[in-house]
MDTraj code that builds the backbone (N, CA, C; nanometers):
import mdtraj as md
import numpy as np

residues = "UNK UNK UNK UNK UNK UNK UNK UNK UNK UNK UNK UNK UNK UNK UNK UNK UNK UNK UNK UNK UNK UNK UNK UNK UNK UNK UNK UNK UNK UNK UNK UNK UNK UNK UNK UNK UNK UNK UNK UNK UNK UNK UNK UNK UNK UNK UNK UNK UNK UNK UNK UNK UNK UNK UNK UNK UNK UNK UNK UNK UNK UNK UNK UNK UNK UNK UNK UNK UNK UNK UNK UNK UNK UNK UNK UNK UNK UNK UNK UNK UNK UNK UNK UNK UNK UNK UNK UNK UNK UNK UNK UNK UNK UNK UNK UNK UNK UNK UNK UNK UNK UNK UNK UNK UNK UNK UNK UNK".split()
xyz = np.array([
    [9.4129, 9.8353, 11.0076],
    [9.4507, 9.7536, 10.8947],
    [9.4822, 9.8398, 10.7738],
    [9.4162, 9.9556, 10.7633],
    [9.4439, 10.0459, 10.6515],
    [9.5853, 10.1013, 10.6615],
    [9.6343, 10.1247, 10.7843],
    [9.7711, 10.1727, 10.8023],
    [9.8717, 10.0701, 10.7535],
    [9.8438, 9.9430, 10.7784],
    [9.9315, 9.8359, 10.7334],
    [9.9375, 9.8329, 10.5811],
    [9.8227, 9.8428, 10.5161],
    [9.8201, 9.8422, 10.3707],
    [9.8886, 9.9655, 10.3139],
    [9.8697, 10.0785, 10.3784],
    [9.9336, 10.2018, 10.3334],
    [10.0851, 10.1919, 10.3460],
    [10.1318, 10.1361, 10.4576],
    [10.2753, 10.1213, 10.4786],
    [10.3361, 10.0246, 10.3778],
    [10.2698, 9.9120, 10.3570],
    [10.3220, 9.8128, 10.2626],
    [10.3202, 9.8648, 10.1194],
    [10.2193, 9.9428, 10.0843],
    [10.2130, 9.9951, 9.9482],
    [10.3139, 10.1070, 9.9253],
    [10.3595, 10.1706, 10.0326],
    [10.4560, 10.2794, 10.0171],
    [10.5981, 10.2283, 9.9964],
    [10.6227, 10.1001, 10.0183],
    [10.7559, 10.0429, 10.0000],
    [10.7734, 10.0080, 9.8532],
    [10.8735, 10.0689, 9.7916],
    [10.8972, 10.0443, 9.6494],
    [10.9765, 9.9150, 9.6303],
    [10.9805, 9.8680, 9.5065],
    [11.0573, 9.7472, 9.4754],
    [11.2053, 9.7689, 9.5027],
    [11.2522, 9.8895, 9.4772],
    [11.3928, 9.9206, 9.5028],
    [11.4234, 9.9143, 9.6525],
    [11.3313, 9.9666, 9.7345],
    [11.3493, 9.9613, 9.8788],
    [11.3496, 9.8167, 9.9284],
    [11.2593, 9.7362, 9.8743],
    [11.2547, 9.5949, 9.9132],
    [11.3834, 9.5236, 9.8744],
    [11.4379, 9.5559, 9.7579],
    [11.5631, 9.4946, 9.7149],
    [11.6766, 9.5333, 9.8089],
    [11.6782, 9.6586, 9.8533],
    [11.7805, 9.7028, 9.9480],
    [11.7672, 9.6290, 10.0808],
    [11.6444, 9.6201, 10.1296],
    [11.6206, 9.5506, 10.2563],
    [11.6614, 9.4049, 10.2456],
    [11.6277, 9.3428, 10.1339],
    [11.6619, 9.2016, 10.1148],
    [11.8128, 9.1824, 10.1098],
    [11.8837, 9.2700, 10.0405],
    [12.0285, 9.2534, 10.0315],
    [12.0949, 9.2767, 10.1664],
    [12.0448, 9.3734, 10.2426],
    [12.1004, 9.3970, 10.3756],
    [12.0700, 9.2788, 10.4673],
    [11.9474, 9.2286, 10.4617],
    [11.9105, 9.1141, 10.5447],
    [11.9942, 8.9919, 10.5078],
    [12.0136, 8.9681, 10.3786],
    [12.0960, 8.8553, 10.3362],
    [12.2387, 8.8691, 10.3859],
    [12.2931, 8.9889, 10.3782],
    [12.4305, 9.0079, 10.4229],
    [12.4419, 8.9930, 10.5740],
    [12.3398, 9.0390, 10.6483],
    [12.3418, 9.0220, 10.7937],
    [12.3323, 8.8748, 10.8289],
    [12.2432, 8.8035, 10.7613],
    [12.2286, 8.6606, 10.7886],
    [12.3557, 8.5847, 10.7525],
    [12.4197, 8.6202, 10.6427],
    [12.5439, 8.5543, 10.6024],
    [12.6560, 8.5855, 10.7001],
    [12.6603, 8.7091, 10.7510],
    [12.7634, 8.7453, 10.8484],
    [12.7426, 8.6725, 10.9795],
    [12.6172, 8.6481, 11.0180],
    [12.5905, 8.5749, 11.1411],
    [12.6271, 8.4284, 11.1289],
    [12.6166, 8.3717, 11.0088],
    [12.6458, 8.2305, 10.9892],
    [12.7951, 8.2045, 10.9794],
    [12.8716, 8.3018, 10.9361],
    [13.0158, 8.2853, 10.9217],
    [13.0845, 8.3293, 11.0497],
    [13.1852, 8.2544, 11.0895],
    [13.2586, 8.2920, 11.2091],
    [13.3668, 8.3937, 11.1781],
    [13.4127, 8.3992, 11.0549],
    [13.5158, 8.4939, 11.0170],
    [13.4517, 8.6180, 10.9578],
    [13.5173, 8.7310, 10.9746],
    [13.4655, 8.8547, 10.9188],
    [13.5337, 8.8818, 10.7861],
    [13.4569, 8.9179, 10.6825],
    [13.5170, 8.9449, 10.5526],
    [13.5913, 9.0773, 10.5546],
    [13.6824, 9.0979, 10.4619],
    [13.7499, 9.2263, 10.4534],
    [13.6505, 9.3381, 10.4287],
    [13.6829, 9.4576, 10.4786],
    [13.5903, 9.5691, 10.4722],
    [13.5565, 9.6088, 10.3291],
    [13.6487, 9.5978, 10.2359],
    [13.6247, 9.6383, 10.0983],
    [13.5319, 9.5433, 10.0237],
    [13.5239, 9.4173, 10.0669],
    [13.4421, 9.3206, 9.9942],
    [13.3008, 9.3072, 10.0513],
    [13.2645, 9.3915, 10.1467],
    [13.1325, 9.3838, 10.2078],
    [13.0252, 9.4279, 10.1083],
    [12.9144, 9.3522, 10.0975],
    [12.8068, 9.3935, 10.0079],
    [12.7384, 9.5212, 10.0558],
    [12.7534, 9.5553, 10.1829],
    [12.6913, 9.6762, 10.2356],
    [12.7643, 9.8031, 10.1936],
    [12.8932, 9.7895, 10.1574],
    [12.9695, 9.9087, 10.1242],
    [12.9198, 9.9751, 9.9957],
    [12.8567, 9.8993, 9.9074],
    [12.8075, 9.9562, 9.7821],
    [12.6683, 10.0172, 9.7949],
    [12.5999, 9.9937, 9.9075],
    [12.4649, 10.0463, 9.9262],
    [12.4697, 10.1859, 9.9869],
    [12.3814, 10.2743, 9.9399],
    [12.3778, 10.4097, 9.9966],
    [12.2933, 10.4149, 10.1241],
    [12.3395, 10.3467, 10.2285],
    [12.2651, 10.3394, 10.3539],
    [12.3500, 10.4034, 10.4631],
    [12.2911, 10.4980, 10.5353],
    [12.3659, 10.5612, 10.6432],
    [12.3558, 10.4772, 10.7707],
    [12.4279, 10.5182, 10.8729],
    [12.4339, 10.4403, 10.9967],
    [12.2995, 10.4332, 11.0683],
    [12.2198, 10.5389, 11.0600],
    [12.0894, 10.5392, 11.1264],
    [11.9960, 10.4338, 11.0691],
    [11.9937, 10.4254, 10.9364],
    [11.9092, 10.3242, 10.8716],
    [11.9615, 10.1850, 10.9035],
    [12.0929, 10.1699, 10.9042],
    [12.1513, 10.0393, 10.9330],
    [12.1173, 9.9952, 11.0748],
    [12.1214, 10.0856, 11.1717],
    [12.0856, 10.0506, 11.3084],
    [11.9392, 10.0101, 11.3187],
    [11.8529, 10.0791, 11.2459],
    [11.7112, 10.0421, 11.2469],
    [11.6899, 9.9058, 11.1829],
    [11.7621, 9.8774, 11.0744],
    [11.7505, 9.7461, 11.0101],
    [11.7976, 9.6350, 11.1036],
    [11.9037, 9.6614, 11.1769],
    [11.9535, 9.5615, 11.2715],
    [11.8496, 9.5378, 11.3810],
    [11.7850, 9.6444, 11.4273],
    [11.6819, 9.6255, 11.5291],
    [11.5615, 9.5500, 11.4727],
    [11.5287, 9.5753, 11.3460],
    [11.4191, 9.5023, 11.2807],
    [11.4550, 9.3544, 11.2706],
    [11.5774, 9.3257, 11.2304],
    [11.6199, 9.1859, 11.2182],
    [11.6190, 9.1167, 11.3545],
    [11.6527, 9.1903, 11.4593],
    [11.6501, 9.1335, 11.5934],
    [11.5097, 9.1008, 11.6406],
    [11.4108, 9.1724, 11.5894],
    [11.2721, 9.1512, 11.6284],
    [11.2055, 9.0356, 11.5544],
    [11.2682, 8.9852, 11.4482],
    [11.2016, 8.8877, 11.3621],
    [11.1487, 8.7660, 11.4364],
    [11.2295, 8.7026, 11.5165],
    [11.1860, 8.5802, 11.5836],
    [11.1764, 8.5983, 11.7340],
    [11.1554, 8.7222, 11.7762],
    [11.1458, 8.7498, 11.9183],
    [11.0162, 8.6911, 11.9733],
    [11.0287, 8.6230, 12.0855],
    [10.9125, 8.5600, 12.1470],
    [10.8600, 8.6491, 12.2585],
    [10.7297, 8.6655, 12.2642],
    [10.6671, 8.7391, 12.3729],
    [10.5576, 8.6521, 12.4328],
    [10.4811, 8.7058, 12.5245],
    [10.3799, 8.6246, 12.5928],
    [10.2721, 8.5761, 12.4972],
    [10.2383, 8.6588, 12.3975],
    [10.1333, 8.6183, 12.3024],
    [10.1793, 8.5002, 12.2171],
    [10.2986, 8.5119, 12.1615],
    [10.3470, 8.4040, 12.0752],
    [10.3808, 8.2797, 12.1571],
    [10.4270, 8.2982, 12.2808],
    [10.4567, 8.1838, 12.3664],
    [10.3297, 8.1064, 12.3982],
    [10.2194, 8.1779, 12.4224],
    [10.0918, 8.1115, 12.4498],
    [10.0471, 8.0281, 12.3295],
    [10.0536, 8.0862, 12.2126],
    [10.0127, 8.0140, 12.0917],
    [10.1026, 7.8923, 12.0693],
    [10.2333, 7.9099, 12.0903],
    [10.3277, 7.7986, 12.0732],
    [10.2986, 7.6872, 12.1728],
    [10.2673, 7.7238, 12.2962],
    [10.2382, 7.6230, 12.3978],
    [10.1075, 7.5486, 12.3707],
    [10.0132, 7.6136, 12.3030],
    [9.8852, 7.5488, 12.2727],
    [9.8910, 7.4605, 12.1484],
    [9.9913, 7.4785, 12.0643],
    [9.9971, 7.4054, 11.9374],
    [9.9911, 7.2535, 11.9501],
    [10.0559, 7.1905, 12.0492],
    [10.0435, 7.0436, 12.0581],
    [9.9014, 6.9948, 12.0826],
    [9.8163, 7.0802, 12.1332],
    [9.6783, 7.0417, 12.1624],
    [9.5848, 7.0635, 12.0447],
    [9.6365, 7.1224, 11.9372],
    [9.5528, 7.1585, 11.8231],
    [9.5627, 7.0554, 11.7115],
    [9.4610, 7.0571, 11.6248],
    [9.4650, 6.9721, 11.5058],
    [9.5665, 7.0298, 11.4077],
    [9.6007, 6.9532, 11.3065],
    [9.7010, 6.9964, 11.2087],
    [9.6592, 7.1259, 11.1384],
    [9.5333, 7.1359, 11.1030],
    [9.4834, 7.2568, 11.0366],
    [9.4954, 7.3792, 11.1272],
    [9.4626, 7.3608, 11.2531],
    [9.4707, 7.4736, 11.3465],
    [9.6153, 7.5058, 11.3828],
    [9.7047, 7.4081, 11.3755],
    [9.8470, 7.4364, 11.3973],
    [9.8990, 7.5306, 11.2894],
    [9.8550, 7.5066, 11.1660],
    [9.8960, 7.5956, 11.0570],
    [9.8432, 7.7366, 11.0810],
    [9.7192, 7.7456, 11.1275],
    [9.6622, 7.8766, 11.1578],
    [9.7351, 7.9425, 11.2745],
    [9.7783, 7.8620, 11.3715],
    [9.8543, 7.9159, 11.4843],
    [9.9883, 7.9709, 11.4368],
    [10.0541, 7.9001, 11.3443],
    [10.1802, 7.9500, 11.2879],
    [10.1575, 8.0817, 11.2140],
    [10.0492, 8.0901, 11.1393],
    [10.0166, 8.2141, 11.0683],
    [9.9891, 8.3273, 11.1671],
    [9.9222, 8.2959, 11.2776],
    [9.8933, 8.3976, 11.3789],
    [10.0220, 8.4493, 11.4419],
    [10.1170, 8.3592, 11.4666],
    [10.2463, 8.4007, 11.5226],
    [10.3193, 8.4914, 11.4250],
    [10.3207, 8.4547, 11.2984],
    [10.3867, 8.5383, 11.1973],
    [10.3190, 8.6747, 11.1872],
    [10.1873, 8.6756, 11.1948],
    [10.1129, 8.8014, 11.1888],
    [10.1471, 8.8909, 11.3082],
    [10.1515, 8.8332, 11.4277],
    [10.1856, 8.9107, 11.5467],
    [10.3272, 8.9678, 11.5363],
    [10.4201, 8.8868, 11.4847],
    [10.5570, 8.9353, 11.4684],
    [10.5628, 9.0473, 11.3651],
    [10.4851, 9.0358, 11.2584],
    [10.4801, 9.1418, 11.1580],
    [10.4234, 9.2695, 11.2168],
    [10.3205, 9.2581, 11.2962],
    [10.2605, 9.3758, 11.3578],
    [10.3585, 9.4444, 11.4530],
    [10.4432, 9.3657, 11.5197],
    [10.5443, 9.4240, 11.6070],
    [10.6534, 9.4948, 11.5268],
    [10.6764, 9.4506, 11.4021],
    [10.7809, 9.5109, 11.3183],
    [10.7351, 9.6398, 11.2516],
    [10.6064, 9.6575, 11.2315],
    [10.5582, 9.7730, 11.1572],
    [10.6035, 9.9078, 11.2123],
    [10.5970, 9.9314, 11.3410],
    [10.6466, 10.0614, 11.3901],
    [10.7950, 10.0835, 11.3595],
    [10.8726, 9.9761, 11.3600],
    [11.0146, 9.9890, 11.3289],
    [11.0363, 10.0166, 11.1805],
    [10.9564, 9.9521, 11.0955],
    [10.9700, 9.9731, 10.9515],
    [10.9200, 10.1093, 10.9083],
    [10.8227, 10.1622, 10.9793],
    [10.7657, 10.2920, 10.9432],
    [10.8716, 10.4012, 10.9488],
    [10.9635, 10.3927, 11.0405],
    [11.0683, 10.4926, 11.0527],
    [11.1739, 10.4835, 10.9426],
    [11.1780, 10.3740, 10.8708],
    [11.2796, 10.3559, 10.7665],
    [11.2448, 10.4258, 10.6377],
    [11.1159, 10.4380, 10.6066],
    [11.0766, 10.4877, 10.4744],
    [10.9997, 10.6152, 10.4846],
])
top = md.Topology()
chain = top.add_chain()
for i, resn in enumerate(residues, 1):
    res = top.add_residue(resn, chain, resSeq=i)
    for name in ("N", "CA", "C"):
        top.add_atom(name, md.element.get_by_symbol(name[0]), res)
traj = md.Trajectory(xyz[None], top)
């Protein structure tokens, strides 16, 4: 748990802003069927090399990835009370975050 806190504290506000803008642009590109012109891309103004961009894409791909642990929790949710369903959702988010940490560690 100390590694998680250390990793999260090492991310600066500027880094978070970069990640957010890249994530927003990736999400917007996925929602649109047409591709914008290369000069108008919000990514062109960011100082991000191809290696970082590939890692960010892999991180974005991992966000809602389902595995056996999250599938088990999801399958048990109909049997739980409303309060425990909320805790199950939090547990799924926590597991997904823990899976993302090794990928994020290489970015910063």
